[in-house]
C-alpha positions in Angstrom: -161.0 -87.9 -103.2 -159.0 -90.7 -104.8 -159.0 -89.1 -108.2 -157.1 -86.0 -107.0 -154.3 -87.8 -105.3 -151.0 -87.9 -107.3 -149.0 -91.1 -107.5 -145.6 -91.0 -105.9 -144.0 -92.2 -109.2 -146.0 -89.7 -111.3 -144.0 -86.8 -112.8 -144.8 -83.4 -111.5 -144.3 -80.1 -113.2 -141.5 -77.5 -112.8 -141.0 -76.4 -109.2 -138.9 -74.0 -107.1 -138.1 -74.4 -103.4 -136.3 -71.9 -101.1 -133.6 -73.3 -98.8 -134.9 -72.4 -95.3 -132.3 -74.2 -93.3 -129.0 -76.0 -93.8 -127.8 -78.7 -91.3 -124.6 -80.7 -91.2 -125.3 -84.4 -90.3 -122.1 -86.2 -89.4 -121.5 -89.4 -91.5 -124.5 -88.7 -93.6 -124.1 -85.4 -95.4 -125.9 -82.0 -95.4 -129.6 -81.6 -94.9 -131.4 -78.9 -96.9 -134.8 -77.9 -95.6 -136.8 -76.9 -98.6 -140.0 -74.8 -98.6 -142.0 -74.8 -101.8 -142.2 -71.4 -103.5 -144.0 -72.4 -106.7 -144.8 -75.3 -108.9 -146.1 -78.9 -108.6 -143.2 -81.2 -107.5 -143.7 -84.9 -107.4 -141.8 -87.2 -105.0 -141.0 -89.2 -108.1 -138.9 -86.2 -109.2 -137.3 -85.7 -105.7 -136.2 -89.3 -104.9 -132.7 -90.4 -104.1 -130.5 -90.0 -107.2 -132.5 -87.0 -108.5 -130.8 -83.7 -109.1 -131.6 -80.2 -108.1 -130.3 -76.9 -109.5 -129.3 -74.6 -106.6 -128.9 -70.9 -107.3 -127.6 -68.3 -104.8 -128.9 -64.7 -104.6 -125.6 -63.6 -106.3 -126.2 -65.9 -109.2 -123.9 -68.8 -108.3 -125.3 -72.1 -109.6 -124.5 -75.7 -108.9 -126.3 -79.0 -109.5 -126.5 -81.4 -106.6 -127.7 -85.0 -106.2 -130.2 -86.0 -103.6 -128.8 -88.9 -101.6 -131.8 -89.4 -99.4 -134.5 -87.8 -97.3 -134.2 -86.7 -93.7 -137.0 -88.1 -91.5 -136.6 -85.7 -88.6 -139.7 -83.8 -89.6 -141.6 -87.0 -90.7 -141.7 -89.5 -93.5 -141.3 -88.0 -96.9 -144.5 -88.8 -98.8 -146.4 -87.1 -101.6 -149.3 -86.4 -99.2 -147.0 -84.7 -96.7 -145.3 -82.6 -99.4 -148.7 -81.5 -100.7 -149.9 -80.6 -97.2 -146.8 -79.0 -95.6 -145.1 -77.7 -98.8 -141.8 -78.6 -97.1 -139.2 -81.3 -97.8 -135.9 -82.2 -96.1 -133.3 -83.6 -98.5 -129.8 -84.9 -97.9 -126.9 -84.0 -100.2 -123.3 -84.9 -99.9 -121.0 -82.6 -97.9 -118.8 -82.3 -101.0 -121.6 -80.9 -103.1 -122.8 -78.6 -100.3 -119.4 -77.1 -99.5 -117.3 -77.3 -102.7 -116.7 -73.7 -103.8 -118.7 -72.1 -101.1 -121.4 -73.3 -98.8 -125.0 -73.6 -99.8 -127.0 -71.2 -97.6 -130.4 -70.1 -96.4 -132.2 -68.2 -99.1 -130.8 -70.2 -102.1 -133.3 -71.4 -104.6 -133.6 -75.1 -105.6 -135.4 -75.9 -108.8 -136.1 -78.8 -111.1 -136.7 -81.2 -112.5 -133.2 -81.0 -114.2 -132.3 -82.7 -117.4 
């Protein structure tokens, strides 16, 4: 139904993802495979240049910037995100590893101010 489809540029609500995998990609950065836990994210909120708040189980927090999307699991579209509830994002190696590595089980939330 056309009326129920969200526009890629439309703002979504608050959301939380769980990091389900972390992969180092030489010359590109670090890929975080994110699985939606709750909320209504929009691809407009998750584009290159957007930020995520990452939180470890022990309470460590850091803000990272999305530099792009990995296409290994398919093209990142709103319809794919709504259907699979997964998204692969690329962040810089510096942000992933500075002060301890981002790991499986961390939570990623947004949108950040």
